[in-house]
C-alpha positions as CSV (number, residue, x, y, z in Angstrom):
1,M,-101.6,146.0,227.0
2,W,-98.8,146.0,224.5
3,V,-97.0,148.6,226.5
4,Q,-97.2,146.3,229.6
5,I,-95.8,143.4,227.5
6,L,-93.0,145.5,226.1
7,C,-92.1,146.8,229.6
8,G,-92.1,143.2,230.9
9,L,-89.7,142.2,228.2
10,V,-87.4,145.2,228.9
11,I,-87.4,144.4,232.7
12,Y,-86.6,140.7,231.9
13,K,-83.7,141.7,229.7
14,L,-82.4,144.1,232.3
15,F,-82.7,141.5,235.0
16,K,-80.9,138.9,232.9
17,R,-78.1,141.3,232.1
18,I,-77.7,142.7,235.6
19,F,-78.0,139.5,237.6
20,C,-77.0,136.9,235.1
21,G,-75.3,138.8,232.4
22,D,-74.4,135.7,230.5
23,D,-75.8,132.6,229.0
24,V,-76.5,130.7,232.2
25,L,-80.3,130.8,231.7
26,D,-79.9,129.3,228.2
27,I,-78.4,126.0,229.5
28,E,-81.3,125.0,231.8
29,T,-82.3,122.2,229.4
30,S,-79.0,121.4,227.8
31,D,-77.7,117.9,227.1
32,S,-74.8,118.4,229.4
33,I,-77.0,118.9,232.4
34,A,-79.0,115.8,231.5
35,I,-75.7,113.8,231.3
36,F,-74.5,114.9,234.7
37,S,-77.9,114.3,236.2
38,V,-77.9,110.7,234.9
39,A,-74.3,110.1,236.1
40,N,-75.2,111.3,239.6
41,R,-78.2,109.0,239.8
42,L,-76.3,106.0,238.5
43,E,-73.7,106.5,241.2
44,K,-76.4,106.7,243.9
45,L,-78.2,103.6,242.5
46,Y,-75.3,101.3,241.9
47,G,-72.2,102.9,243.6
48,G,-68.9,102.9,241.8
49,K,-67.6,105.8,239.7
50,A,-69.2,107.5,236.7
51,H,-66.7,109.1,234.3
52,V,-68.4,111.8,232.3
53,G,-67.6,113.5,228.9
54,L,-64.9,111.3,227.6
55,R,-63.3,111.8,224.1
56,I,-61.6,108.6,223.2
57,P,-59.3,108.4,220.2
58,D,-60.6,106.2,217.4
59,P,-57.7,105.0,215.2
60,D,-60.1,103.8,212.5
61,T,-61.5,107.2,211.8
62,G,-58.6,109.4,213.0
63,S,-61.1,111.3,215.2
64,R,-62.5,110.9,218.7
65,Q,-65.5,109.1,220.0
66,N,-67.6,111.2,222.4
67,I,-68.8,109.0,225.3
68,D,-71.3,110.5,227.7
69,I,-70.8,108.2,230.7
70,V,-68.8,105.1,231.7
71,L,-70.0,103.7,234.9
72,V,-67.4,101.4,236.7
73,T,-68.8,99.3,239.5
74,K,-67.6,96.1,241.1
75,G,-66.9,93.6,238.4
76,E,-68.4,95.5,235.5
77,A,-68.5,98.7,233.4
78,V,-71.3,100.1,231.4
79,V,-71.0,102.6,228.5
80,V,-74.0,104.9,228.7
81,S,-75.4,107.2,226.0
82,V,-77.8,109.8,227.2
83,K,-80.4,111.0,224.7
84,N,-82.2,114.0,226.0
85,F,-85.1,113.6,223.5
86,A,-88.4,115.3,224.0
87,G,-91.6,114.6,222.0
88,F,-92.8,111.4,220.3
89,V,-90.0,109.0,219.4
90,S,-90.4,106.1,217.0
91,I,-88.0,103.6,215.3
92,N,-87.7,103.1,211.5
93,G,-87.1,99.8,209.9
94,D,-83.4,100.6,209.5
95,G,-83.0,101.2,213.2
96,S,-82.8,105.0,212.9
97,W,-85.0,107.1,215.2
98,V,-87.5,109.8,214.5
99,C,-88.4,112.5,217.1
100,E,-91.4,114.6,216.5
101,G,-92.4,117.7,218.4
102,Q,-88.9,118.2,220.0
103,H,-88.5,121.9,221.0
104,G,-91.3,122.8,218.7
105,H,-89.3,121.8,215.6
106,R,-90.1,119.5,212.7
107,A,-89.4,115.8,212.9
108,Q,-85.8,115.1,213.6
109,H,-84.0,112.0,212.3
110,Y,-81.2,110.4,214.3
111,P,-78.9,107.4,213.5
112,D,-79.5,104.3,215.6
113,P,-78.4,105.2,219.1
114,V,-77.8,101.6,220.1
115,E,-75.4,101.1,217.2
116,E,-73.6,104.3,218.2
117,V,-73.1,103.3,221.8
118,K,-72.0,99.8,220.7
119,K,-69.4,101.4,218.6
120,Q,-68.3,103.7,221.5
121,A,-67.9,100.6,223.8
122,S,-65.8,98.9,221.1
123,V,-63.5,101.9,220.7
124,L,-63.1,102.3,224.4
125,E,-62.1,98.6,224.8
126,S,-59.4,99.0,222.2
127,Y,-58.2,102.2,223.9
128,L,-57.9,100.4,227.2
129,E,-56.1,97.5,225.6
130,Q,-53.6,99.9,224.2
131,R,-53.0,101.3,227.7
132,G,-52.4,97.9,229.1
133,V,-55.8,96.8,230.6
134,A,-56.9,93.3,229.5
135,L,-60.6,93.0,230.3
136,P,-62.5,89.7,230.7
137,E,-65.0,88.8,228.0
138,G,-68.4,90.5,228.7
139,Y,-66.9,93.0,231.1
140,F,-68.4,95.9,229.1
141,S,-72.1,96.4,228.4
142,Y,-73.9,99.4,226.9
143,K,-77.1,101.3,227.4
144,V,-79.1,104.2,225.9
145,I,-80.9,106.2,228.6
146,L,-83.8,108.6,227.8
147,P,-84.2,110.8,230.9
148,N,-86.3,113.6,229.6
149,P,-89.8,113.7,231.2
150,K,-91.2,115.0,227.9
151,F,-90.2,111.8,226.1
152,C,-93.1,109.9,224.7
153,S,-93.5,106.8,222.6
154,I,-96.7,105.0,221.4
155,Y,-94.9,101.7,220.9
156,S,-92.4,101.6,223.8
157,G,-92.2,97.8,223.4
158,N,-90.4,98.3,220.1
159,F,-87.3,99.7,221.7
160,P,-84.3,97.3,222.0
161,P,-83.4,95.9,225.4
162,E,-80.4,98.2,225.5
163,V,-82.7,101.2,225.7
164,I,-84.0,102.5,229.0
165,T,-87.0,104.7,228.4
166,F,-88.0,107.6,230.7
167,E,-90.6,105.5,232.5
168,Q,-88.1,102.7,233.1
169,W,-85.5,105.2,234.2
170,T,-87.8,106.6,236.9
171,L,-88.6,103.1,238.2
172,L,-85.0,101.9,238.4
173,K,-83.9,100.7,241.8
174,P,-80.6,99.4,243.2
175,E,-81.7,95.8,243.1
176,Q,-82.6,96.1,239.4
177,K,-79.0,96.0,238.3
178,N,-79.8,93.5,235.5
179,M,-81.8,96.2,233.7
180,L,-78.7,98.3,233.4
181,S,-76.0,95.7,233.1
182,G,-75.2,92.9,230.6
183,W,-72.7,91.5,233.1
184,I,-72.1,87.7,233.0
185,K,-72.6,86.7,236.6
186,G,-69.9,84.7,238.2
187,A,-67.0,85.8,235.9
188,F,-65.1,86.9,239.0
189,S,-66.4,84.2,241.4
190,G,-64.2,82.0,243.5
191,G,-60.7,83.3,244.2
192,K,-60.7,86.1,241.6
193,K,-61.7,89.0,243.9
194,E,-58.2,90.5,243.8
195,M,-58.2,90.4,240.0
196,Q,-61.6,92.2,240.1
197,E,-60.3,94.9,242.4
198,S,-57.1,95.3,240.4
199,I,-59.0,95.8,237.1
200,N,-61.3,98.3,238.7
201,Q,-58.4,100.3,240.0
202,Q,-56.6,100.3,236.6
203,L,-59.9,101.2,234.8
204,N,-60.7,104.1,237.1
205,F,-57.2,105.5,236.8
206,I,-57.0,105.3,233.0
207,L,-60.5,106.7,232.6
208,G,-59.6,109.5,235.1
209,T,-56.7,110.5,232.9
210,A,-58.3,109.9,229.5
211,P,-59.1,112.8,227.1
212,I,-62.3,114.6,228.1
213,W,-64.4,117.7,227.1
214,D,-63.6,120.8,229.0
215,R,-66.2,121.5,231.6
216,L,-67.8,124.3,233.5
217,E,-69.5,123.9,236.9
218,I,-72.1,126.6,237.2
219,K,-74.0,127.8,240.3
220,G,-77.2,125.9,240.8
221,N,-75.8,122.5,240.2
222,K,-75.4,123.0,236.4
223,Y,-72.6,121.7,234.2
224,V,-71.5,122.5,230.6
225,L,-69.3,120.3,228.5
226,G,-67.4,121.8,225.6
227,E,-64.3,123.7,224.8
228,F,-62.8,126.7,226.7
229,L,-61.8,129.4,224.2
230,E,-60.6,132.5,226.1
231,F,-61.2,135.1,228.8
232,K,-62.7,138.5,228.0
233,G,-62.8,141.6,230.1
234,K,-60.6,144.4,231.3
235,Q,-57.1,144.2,230.0
236,E,-55.5,143.9,233.5
237,D,-57.8,141.0,234.3
238,T,-57.1,139.1,231.1
239,Q,-53.4,139.7,231.6
240,A,-53.6,138.3,235.1
241,L,-55.2,135.2,233.6
242,R,-52.8,134.9,230.6
243,S,-51.1,131.8,232.1
244,V,-54.4,129.8,232.2
245,K,-53.8,127.5,229.3
246,R,-54.7,123.9,229.0
247,S,-51.1,122.9,228.5
248,K,-50.3,124.4,231.9
249,V,-53.5,124.4,234.0
250,S,-55.8,121.5,234.8
251,R,-58.5,123.1,237.0
252,L,-59.8,126.5,238.2
253,V,-61.8,127.2,241.3
254,I,-63.6,130.5,241.7
255,Q,-64.0,132.1,245.2
256,K,-65.8,135.3,246.1
257,T,-63.9,138.0,247.9
258,S,-65.4,140.3,250.4
259,M,-66.8,143.6,249.1
260,F,-66.7,147.0,250.9
261,G,-68.7,150.1,250.0
262,L,-69.0,150.7,246.3
263,A,-65.8,148.9,245.3
264,P,-66.1,146.7,242.2
265,S,-66.9,143.0,243.0
266,R,-63.8,140.9,242.6
267,L,-63.1,137.2,242.6
268,Q,-60.2,135.0,243.5
269,V,-59.3,132.5,240.9
270,L,-57.3,129.5,242.2
271,Y,-55.8,127.4,239.5
272,C,-53.9,124.1,239.7
273,P,-50.8,123.9,237.4
274,R,-50.8,120.8,235.3
275,D,-48.1,118.3,236.3
276,Y,-47.7,115.3,234.0
277,R,-45.4,113.5,236.4
278,S,-48.0,112.9,239.1
279,E,-51.7,112.0,239.4
280,G,-52.8,114.8,241.7
281,M,-51.6,118.1,243.1
282,S,-51.4,119.2,246.7
283,T,-53.3,122.3,247.9
284,S,-50.0,124.2,248.4
285,E,-49.3,124.1,244.7
286,W,-52.5,126.0,243.8
287,K,-51.9,129.5,242.4
288,E,-54.1,132.5,243.0
289,V,-55.1,135.7,241.0
290,T,-57.8,138.3,241.8
291,V,-59.9,139.7,238.9
292,R,-63.2,141.4,238.4
293,S,-66.3,139.3,238.7
294,S,-67.5,140.6,235.3
295,T,-64.6,138.9,233.5
296,E,-66.1,136.4,231.1
297,V,-65.3,132.8,230.0
298,I,-65.9,132.3,226.3
299,F,-67.0,128.7,225.9
300,Q,-68.1,126.5,223.0
301,P,-70.7,123.9,224.4
302,Q,-70.6,120.4,223.0
303,D,-74.2,120.4,222.1
304,S,-74.5,123.8,220.5
305,S,-73.1,125.7,217.5
306,K,-73.3,129.0,219.4
307,V,-70.4,130.3,221.4
308,R,-71.5,131.2,225.0
309,K,-70.3,133.7,227.5
310,F,-70.3,133.0,231.2
311,K,-69.3,135.5,233.9
312,L,-66.8,134.3,236.5
313,S,-69.3,135.3,239.1
314,S,-71.7,132.5,237.9
315,I,-68.9,129.8,237.7
316,L,-67.8,127.6,240.5
317,S,-65.0,125.7,238.7
318,M,-63.6,124.9,235.3
319,Q,-61.7,121.8,234.3
320,L,-59.5,121.7,231.2
321,S,-58.6,118.6,229.3
322,A,-54.9,118.2,228.4
């Protein structure tokens, strides 16, 4: 029996190395995937645009506030913090949270998520004011969403109204906008439709150009937020990719090339040079290099202390923050 178990483990390791060869299997339950899943559902429920993985400068601390999602819809914006908690969650008298049974670990203590997201909304408003966007009072609201199906709470009624538990999250419908929003109805009523549209356009543009986490799009509708570090592989491949630096490149798209016989699998890497003078780039300005599919992207995920390796063959695209 032990021989069968050991053989099974060896086969699994070989399968992972041959067909995955990287850390793709380790991100199945990552916070990044939960954040993008929530963002996609919010867009489907309420329309608008969800900006994900923002890193907004905070002049008070000299650091950056990490904001999971900012949802911009008609006449409002919601700052969303996604807490991928699993296990039993309770609230202490000081507002901090305790999560027991998460990933088989001991009880974990977390600062008050509502106060955290409130601070994020405040920092974001100040940042927008610095960039010339004056928002009406009450334009921003904030929410904490708990999307993990393994989330449990004995006293769910103790959670503040800004918290959307897993059960509430699954029951959300488009007409239940008041559960998500703190919007003051009628603020843009009357002849202020043009003002509303103008603010939405400005807001989406600024959030679309704000500092963000680097991000990987992995096959299987998976995303990883964090920091791109370097490429690793054969010298000729890393040399071909030497111009891919965040100061010069904003986005990479990976395309598979045809394979003949026993030739090594190769990939086309299309990258868009960064141009600070314009908002977008035309397709004619994309550059192309061809490298081995075994070339690796070394990446530091936002929610992990461990550096990860992802083969280019498992990546669809990579976006680099300026």
